[in-house]
N, CA, C and O of each residue as an XYZ file, in Angstrom:
632
protein
N     136.139     59.396     36.724
C     135.739     57.952     37.555
C     134.817     57.606     36.754
O     133.750     58.168     36.507
N     135.369     56.416     36.245
C     134.814     55.689     35.034
C     133.600     55.120     35.497
O     133.152     55.190     36.641
N     133.160     54.613     34.622
C     131.423     54.305     35.475
C     131.201     52.545     34.542
O     131.014     52.265     33.358
N     131.355     51.635     35.903
C     131.361     50.333     35.644
C     130.463     50.174     34.588
O     129.529     50.939     34.348
N     130.966     48.452     33.513
C     129.917     47.931     32.693
C     128.891     47.705     33.681
O     127.846     48.278     33.370
N     128.829     47.030     34.826
C     128.334     46.200     35.006
C     127.097     48.053     35.423
O     126.181     48.155     34.607
N     127.125     48.804     36.116
C     126.624     50.340     36.205
C     126.001     50.880     34.862
O     125.085     51.703     34.878
N     126.485     50.429     33.818
C     126.743     51.223     32.441
C     125.318     50.219     32.113
O     124.278     50.739     31.710
N     125.483     48.233     32.426
C     124.116     47.699     31.810
C     122.779     48.452     32.121
O     121.726     48.691     31.530
N     123.380     48.723     33.418
C     121.887     49.263     34.890
C     120.955     50.203     34.481
O     119.725     50.205     34.538
N     122.104     51.338     33.881
C     121.578     52.618     33.364
C     120.654     52.172     32.408
O     119.425     52.179     32.484
N     121.735     51.594     31.057
C     120.551     51.225     29.828
C     119.722     50.758     29.900
O     118.900     51.021     29.023
N     119.482     50.148     30.542
C     118.430     48.457     30.367
C     117.248     49.449     31.294
O     116.075     49.080     31.358
N     117.621     50.450     31.832
C     116.483     51.147     33.136
C     116.169     52.180     31.803
O     115.230     52.898     32.146
N     116.574     52.500     30.505
C     116.082     53.647     30.001
C     115.677     52.986     28.620
O     115.254     53.644     27.669
N     115.836     51.759     28.614
C     114.433     50.742     27.772
C     115.497     49.611     26.926
O     115.065     48.555     26.466
N     116.807     49.995     26.828
C     117.471     49.389     26.111
C     117.320     47.892     26.315
O     116.908     47.500     27.406
N     117.649     46.933     25.258
C     117.091     45.723     24.549
C     118.624     45.081     25.040
O     119.666     45.553     24.585
N     118.617     44.058     25.928
C     120.191     43.069     26.157
C     120.622     42.765     25.261
O     121.733     42.293     25.502
N     120.281     42.734     23.743
C     120.974     42.537     22.759
C     121.710     43.738     22.066
O     122.730     43.618     21.387
N     120.996     45.012     22.354
C     122.033     45.997     21.940
C     123.218     46.149     23.259
O     124.446     46.115     23.329
N     122.302     46.296     24.038
C     123.322     46.723     25.407
C     124.621     45.672     25.381
O     125.522     45.643     26.219
N     124.544     45.175     24.697
C     125.674     43.682     24.426
C     126.706     43.931     23.372
O     127.901     43.694     23.193
N     125.889     44.411     22.865
C     126.841     45.408     21.424
C     127.589     46.801     21.525
O     128.757     47.093     21.271
N     126.338     47.701     22.064
C     126.940     48.695     22.134
C     128.269     48.565     23.448
O     129.270     49.193     23.102
N     128.358     48.126     24.329
C     129.478     47.879     25.612
C     130.185     46.930     25.346
O     131.269     46.930     25.930
N     129.964     46.020     24.607
C     131.452     44.994     24.030
C     130.838     44.108     24.629
O     131.242     43.251     23.842
N     130.117     43.437     25.434
C     129.919     41.648     25.837
C     128.978     41.140     26.348
O     127.938     41.527     26.882
N     129.615     39.888     26.055
C     128.640     38.796     24.886
C     126.811     39.215     26.353
O     126.526     39.652     27.468
N     126.328     38.718     25.295
C     124.213     38.540     25.891
C     124.577     37.902     27.278
O     124.434     38.423     28.385
N     125.155     36.469     26.931
C     125.133     35.959     28.604
C     125.392     37.377     29.992
O     124.649     37.676     30.927
N     126.475     37.853     29.655
C     127.079     38.570     30.630
C     125.808     39.330     30.793
O     125.207     39.318     31.867
N     125.436     39.912     29.878
C     124.820     41.207     29.840
C     123.482     40.250     30.706
O     123.442     40.361     31.932
N     122.607     39.491     30.114
C     121.677     38.715     30.753
C     121.874     38.197     32.211
O     121.049     38.150     33.123
N     123.281     37.791     32.192
C     123.454     37.429     33.850
C     123.290     39.045     34.765
O     122.427     39.290     35.609
N     124.156     39.780     34.391
C     123.919     41.023     34.781
C     122.274     41.633     35.179
O     122.129     42.170     36.277
N     121.052     41.510     34.211
C     120.296     41.780     34.333
C     119.098     41.196     35.878
O     118.223     41.583     36.653
N     120.315     39.509     35.300
C     119.056     38.545     36.582
C     119.585     39.581     38.175
O     119.038     40.280     39.028
N     120.611     39.219     37.913
C     121.417     39.209     39.270
C     120.903     40.377     39.773
O     120.127     40.165     40.704
N     121.072     41.676     39.460
C     120.578     42.976     39.026
C     119.125     43.232     39.497
O     118.831     44.275     40.082
N     117.990     42.009     39.159
C     116.682     42.485     39.217
C     116.407     43.358     38.624
O     115.833     44.265     39.227
N     116.650     43.503     37.303
C     117.159     45.298     36.927
C     115.216     44.401     35.759
O     115.805     43.820     34.848
N     114.783     44.327     35.686
C     113.720     43.666     35.029
C     112.697     44.613     35.852
O     111.790     45.279     35.353
N     112.952     44.548     36.867
C     111.845     44.510     38.611
C     111.824     46.233     38.454
O     110.925     46.991     38.090
N     113.027     46.449     38.834
C     113.586     47.608     38.726
C     112.835     48.693     37.329
O     111.980     49.578     37.286
N     113.677     48.045     36.398
C     113.099     48.976     35.484
C     111.274     49.062     35.496
O     110.548     50.050     35.387
N     110.996     47.900     35.638
C     109.702     47.634     35.973
C     108.639     49.090     36.494
O     107.930     49.905     35.904
N     109.177     48.720     38.443
C     109.050     49.781     39.614
C     109.408     51.387     38.637
O     108.446     51.892     38.059
N     110.758     52.060     38.531
C     110.660     52.930     37.492
C     110.446     53.519     36.919
O     111.007     54.595     36.712
N     109.023     52.827     36.116
C     108.203     53.056     34.898
C     107.637     53.335     35.740
O     107.934     54.376     36.328
N     106.278     52.318     36.298
C     105.844     52.953     37.749
C     105.640     54.005     38.234
O     104.632     54.645     37.934
N     106.791     54.573     39.343
C     106.968     55.777     39.375
C     106.487     56.606     38.986
O     105.428     57.142     39.313
N     107.687     56.991     37.705
C     107.470     57.810     37.295
C     106.380     57.830     36.385
O     106.218     59.015     36.095
N     105.580     57.155     35.807
C     104.023     57.350     35.716
C     103.149     57.908     36.898
O     103.016     59.131     36.912
N     102.603     57.265     37.779
C     102.724     57.298     39.104
C     103.015     59.222     39.322
O     102.041     59.918     39.609
N     103.315     59.361     39.283
C     104.466     60.774     39.538
C     103.968     61.624     38.777
O     103.514     62.652     39.281
N     103.924     61.455     37.559
C     103.603     62.356     36.407
C     102.251     62.305     36.655
O     102.093     63.313     37.345
N     100.690     61.552     36.489
C      99.673     61.022     36.796
C      98.892     62.575     37.811
O      97.968     63.389     37.823
N     100.367     62.025     38.662
C      99.550     63.238     40.246
C      99.914     64.832     40.235
O      99.255     65.750     40.722
N     101.204     64.891     39.509
C     101.618     66.256     38.589
C     100.209     66.292     37.578
O      99.144     66.305     38.197
N     100.167     66.300     36.783
C      99.299     66.440     35.702
C      97.229     66.934     36.518
O      96.277     67.642     36.189
N      97.541     66.130     37.465
C      95.952     66.253     37.974
C      96.386     67.071     38.414
O      96.162     67.947     37.579
N      97.038     67.627     39.387
C      97.100     68.276     40.756
C      97.231     69.994     38.883
O      96.138     70.481     38.593
N      98.158     70.383     38.267
C      98.274     71.316     37.160
C      96.554     71.497     36.558
O      96.088     72.507     36.032
N      95.808     70.139     36.840
C      94.577     71.105     35.995
C      93.401     71.328     36.897
O      92.280     71.716     36.566
N      93.949     70.941     38.387
C      93.228     71.379     39.397
C      93.816     72.491     39.619
O      92.868     73.269     39.731
N      94.891     73.166     39.777
C      95.464     74.425     39.576
C      94.764     75.833     38.787
O      94.193     76.856     39.163
N      95.130     75.290     37.617
C      94.766     75.782     36.343
C      92.968     75.606     35.874
O      92.801     76.182     34.799
N      91.957     75.124     36.280
C      91.019     75.047     37.006
C      90.542     76.326     37.507
O      89.857     77.170     36.930
N      90.985     76.320     38.586
C      90.857     77.502     39.700
C      91.240     78.734     39.044
O      90.583     79.749     38.810
N      92.393     78.442     38.806
C      93.202     80.425     38.352
C      92.463     80.465     37.556
O      92.179     81.657     37.672
N      91.518     79.930     36.329
C      90.467     80.410     35.233
C      89.684     81.024     36.147
O      89.678     82.254     36.193
N      88.758     80.119     37.179
C      88.106     80.482     37.484
C      88.315     81.610     38.398
O      87.269     82.010     38.910
N      89.492     82.295     38.776
C      90.142     83.239     39.764
C      89.421     84.783     38.963
O      88.745     85.758     39.292
N      90.161     84.152     37.604
C      90.468     85.198     36.463
C      88.902     85.576     35.698
O      88.705     86.558     34.982
N      88.137     84.787     35.972
C      86.406     84.821     35.772
C      86.151     85.871     36.675
O      85.784     87.021     36.437
N      86.308     85.514     37.362
C      85.371     86.416     39.243
C      86.747     87.694     38.957
O      86.236     88.147     37.933
N      87.597     88.250     39.065
C      87.805     89.014     38.952
C      87.870     89.631     37.343
O      86.978     88.858     36.994
N      88.077     90.125     36.503
C      87.987     90.355     34.926
C      86.347     90.739     35.196
O      86.021     91.852     34.784
N      85.551     90.128     35.684
C      84.219     90.378     35.759
C      84.064     91.898     36.541
O      83.667     92.790     35.791
N      84.288     92.230     37.727
C      84.674     93.445     38.259
C      85.760     94.448     37.595
O      85.694     95.596     38.035
N      86.710     94.217     36.647
C      87.107     95.088     35.921
C      86.034     96.296     35.382
O      84.838     96.025     35.493
N      86.416     97.657     34.784
C      85.470     98.936     34.266
C      86.980     99.421     33.506
O      88.155     99.060     33.569
N      86.395    100.184     32.959
C      86.875    101.268     32.595
C      87.885    102.611     33.499
O      89.053    102.902     33.759
N      87.235    102.835     33.595
C      87.149    103.702     35.365
C      88.142    103.788     36.376
O      88.591    104.676     37.101
N      88.466    101.796     36.068
C      89.480    101.663     37.139
C      90.971    102.295     37.409
O      91.834    102.107     36.551
N      91.363    103.244     38.911
C      92.522    103.526     38.540
C      93.590    102.003     38.838
O      93.081    100.884     38.909
N      94.687    102.178     38.944
C      96.177    101.500     38.640
C      95.947    100.464     40.016
O      96.228     99.323     40.384
N      95.457    101.312     40.346
C      95.309    100.966     42.001
C      94.179     99.714     42.267
O      94.550     98.576     42.555
N      92.866    100.062     42.140
C      92.196     99.147     41.345
C      92.424     97.408     41.027
O      92.228     96.259     41.422
N      93.221     98.625     39.584
C      93.529     97.112     38.993
C      94.421     96.107     38.725
O      94.519     95.241     37.855
N      95.372     96.613     40.195
C      96.177     96.222     40.720
C      95.640     94.965     42.034
O      96.410     94.308     42.734
N      94.320     94.926     42.057
C      93.901     94.516     42.791
C      92.859     93.427     42.562
O      91.936     92.967     43.235
N      93.364     93.194     41.350
C      92.035     92.346     39.926
C      92.634     91.368     39.949
O      92.092     90.269     40.061
N      94.976     91.700     39.758
C      95.432     90.585     38.999
C      95.203     89.405     40.158
O      94.799     89.465     41.320
N      95.809     87.900     38.997
C      95.883     86.619     39.997
C      96.856     86.902     41.127
O      97.824     87.637     40.930
N      96.622     86.327     42.329
C      97.910     85.770     43.108
C      99.202     85.370     42.337
O      99.102     84.625     41.361
N     100.506     85.879     42.778
C     101.682     85.835     42.414
C     101.880     84.215     43.389
O     102.908     83.544     43.481
N     101.083     84.054     43.757
C     101.147     82.452     44.837
C     100.872     81.388     43.809
O     101.462     80.322     43.632
N      99.743     81.961     43.108
C      98.932     81.012     42.615
C      99.382     80.707     40.905
O      99.289     79.622     40.330
N      99.750     81.664     40.476
C     100.822     81.833     39.537
C     102.150     80.239     39.364
O     102.344     79.167     38.790
N     102.811     81.398     40.553
C     104.109     79.966     40.550
C     104.013     78.653     41.234
O     105.100     78.075     41.239
N     103.045     77.996     41.816
C     102.452     76.917     41.712
C     102.155     76.170     40.765
O     102.533     75.010     40.599
N     101.421     76.836     40.056
C     101.552     76.454     38.531
C     102.823     76.088     37.634
O     103.068     75.020     37.074
N     103.537     77.231     37.652
C     104.253     77.206     37.241
C     105.384     76.046     37.952
O     106.388     75.967     37.244
N     105.444     75.095     39.239
C     106.209     74.122     39.893
C     106.022     73.568     38.741
O     106.860     73.358     37.865
N     104.525     73.249     38.748
C     104.363     71.813     38.362
C     103.933     71.598     36.999
O     103.318     70.616     36.582
N     104.289     72.544     36.386
C     104.579     72.284     34.703
C     105.805     72.479     34.516
O     106.228     72.501     33.360
N     106.682     72.672     35.628
C     107.840     71.852     34.775
C     108.378     70.878     35.811
O     109.602     70.875     35.948
N     107.745     70.153     36.468
C     107.476     68.794     37.265
C     107.131     68.395     35.703
O     107.940     68.107     34.821
N     105.939     68.448     35.633
C     104.676     67.695     34.209
C     105.669     67.453     32.862
O     105.675     66.547     32.029
N     106.773     69.049     33.062
C     107.017     69.097     31.611
C     108.998     68.071     32.349
O     109.444     67.186     31.618
N     109.493     68.290     33.187
C     110.536     67.794     33.094
C     111.990     68.560     31.998
O     112.099     69.418     31.122
N     112.821     67.661     32.697
C     114.347     68.754     32.750
C     114.580     68.188     31.188
O     114.542     66.993     30.892
N     114.795     69.134     30.376
C     115.227     68.755     28.841
C     116.658     69.329     29.419
O     116.954     70.132     30.304
N     117.393     68.530     28.495
C     119.662     69.507     27.784
C     119.232     70.531     27.636
O     118.252     70.717     26.914
N     119.692     71.244     28.117
C     119.450     72.551     27.331
C     121.119     72.584     26.154
O     122.086     71.831     26.036
N     120.687     73.892     25.497
C     121.531     73.349     23.739
C     123.482     73.538     24.154
O     124.504     73.405     23.481
N     123.264     73.814     25.243
C     125.197     73.777     25.834
C     125.441     72.437     25.765
O     126.254     71.886     25.023
N     124.529     71.802     26.762
C     124.575     70.609     27.112
C     124.961     69.762     26.134
O     126.106     69.312     26.113
N     123.870     69.393     25.040
C     123.879     69.198     23.965
C     125.104     69.462     22.600
O     125.357     68.921     21.524
N     125.600     70.552     23.356
C     126.558     71.031     22.018
C     127.671     70.509     23.103
O     128.495     69.845     22.475
N     128.006     70.559     24.496
C     129.582     69.480     24.609
C     129.458     67.795     24.667
O     130.239     66.851     24.558
N     128.297     67.944     24.858
C     127.902     66.319     23.963
C     128.320     65.519     22.790
O     128.762     64.381     22.632
N     128.009     66.568     21.985
C     128.390     66.127     20.634
C     129.892     66.598     20.136
O     130.654     65.951     19.417
N     130.125     67.991     20.753
C     131.884     68.127     21.133
C     132.300     66.920     21.027
O     132.715     66.375     20.004
N     132.175     66.377     22.315
C     133.166     65.647     22.790
C     133.330     64.344     21.892
O     134.353     63.672     21.764
N     132.218     64.160     21.360
C     131.391     62.870     20.853
C     132.428     62.934     19.364
O     133.067     61.942     19.012
N     132.478     64.839     18.250
C     132.914     64.802     17.407
C     134.786     64.382     17.729
O     135.609     63.756     17.061
N     134.843     64.956     18.816
C     136.813     64.695     19.255
C     137.095     62.943     19.312
O     137.972     62.282     18.755
N     136.395     62.678     19.879
C     136.152     60.789     20.190
C     136.636     60.513     19.099
O     137.786     60.090     18.974
N     135.507     60.791     17.750
C     135.575     59.633     16.484
C     135.827     60.892     15.808
O     134.746     61.261     15.349
N     136.517     61.523     15.598
C     137.992     62.061     15.240
C     139.901     60.939     15.063
O     140.730     60.678     14.192
N     139.605     60.607     16.869
C     140.564     59.546     16.639
C     139.954     58.052     16.534
O     140.731     57.351     17.183
N     139.277     57.528     16.193
C     138.493     56.520     15.749
C     138.265     56.019     14.137
O     138.401     54.960     13.525
N     137.828     57.447     13.805
C     137.752     57.388     11.758
C     137.633     58.446     12.005
O     136.698     58.784     12.731
N     138.671     59.524     11.422
C     139.072     60.422     10.812
C     137.852     61.657     10.232
O     137.284     62.719     10.488
N     138.068     60.118      8.905
C     137.161     59.709      8.184
C     135.623     60.400      8.240
O     135.158     61.326      7.575
N     135.150     59.753      9.075
C     133.735     59.213      9.702
C     133.461     60.575     10.232
O     132.409     61.123      9.902
N     134.281     61.161     11.000
C     134.145     62.563     11.781
C     133.852     63.476     10.427
O     132.782     63.243      9.864
N     134.543     64.295      9.969
C     134.935     64.764      8.482
C     133.165     64.637      8.221
O     132.552     65.690      8.043
N     132.647     63.737      8.214
C     131.913     63.301      6.670
C     130.208     63.499      7.700
O     129.073     63.577      7.229
N     130.615     63.530      9.121
C     129.584     63.680     10.298
C     129.514     65.537     10.851
O     128.696     66.228     11.458
N     130.367     65.676     10.457
C     130.153     67.603     10.599
C     129.492     68.344     10.725
O     129.231     69.090     11.668
N     128.954     68.178      9.306
C     127.832     69.213      8.983
C     126.581     68.257      9.034
O     126.849     68.505      7.858
N     125.711     67.590      9.142
C     124.658     66.995      9.775
C     124.868     67.074     10.878
O     123.807     67.450     11.376
N     125.996     66.891     12.062
C     125.808     67.743     13.627
C     125.180     69.098     13.630
O     124.113     69.199     14.235
N     125.768     70.346     12.940
C     125.444     71.159     13.119
C     124.366     71.203     12.321
O     123.670     71.757     13.172
N     123.535     71.073     11.282
C     122.790     70.798     10.744
C     121.675     70.473     12.378
O     120.920     71.331     12.835
N     121.798     69.532     12.784
C     121.776     68.642     13.741
C     120.783     70.322     15.228
O     119.688     70.745     15.598
N     122.281     70.527     15.419
C     122.405     71.855     16.253
C     122.097     72.918     16.724
O     122.178     73.483     17.815
N     121.490     73.246     15.118
C     120.784     74.649     14.541
C     119.608     74.318     14.364
O     118.937     75.314     14.095
N     118.781     73.018     14.391
C     117.488     72.581     14.705
C     116.783     72.910     16.112
O     115.715     73.404     16.473
N     118.147     72.284     16.830
C     117.668     71.757     18.298
C     117.709     73.488     18.917
O     117.158     73.850     19.957
N     118.503     74.386     17.978
C     118.589     75.526     18.636
C     117.682     76.354     18.581
O     117.299     77.181     19.409
N     117.199     76.012     17.154
C     115.585     76.767     17.187
C     114.488     76.372     18.108
O     113.809     77.296     18.558
N     114.262     75.424     18.387
C     113.352     74.614     19.071
C     113.212     75.056     20.480
O     112.220     75.253     21.182
N     114.068     75.124     20.624
C     114.343     75.058     22.484
C     114.226     76.636     22.723
O     114.345     77.099     23.857
């Protein structure tokens, strides 16, 4: 299913691209892009999206801060009771409850957001390279090394 130009304008505008950039990218006139932005109420939608995202992130950060403070306090209290003569069973009772750790992991994932995994990046760049070969073979050959270098850097950072 093909993404319509109007839908593409909306997505790009929401992601922060300027109208001039969108027009050039989609090979549309600036007037057409401006019309889509105005008729679609995209300025308000972009602002609303930004506010909702910021509010959600702030709430998650606040909850994460609270949860980590409580876990630190639990850890300190449980740690105060630990001594070398304790049995494995007694030490097991000094562990932070699994539910607390799960909650922090979920909040951290929410705050961190979803990142592309390496295989998705590889797939996108492979598709782009294939497309570029058909458009401009010399340019496609020129970017092979930079793409490989970029992929290796991303792989190391993920």
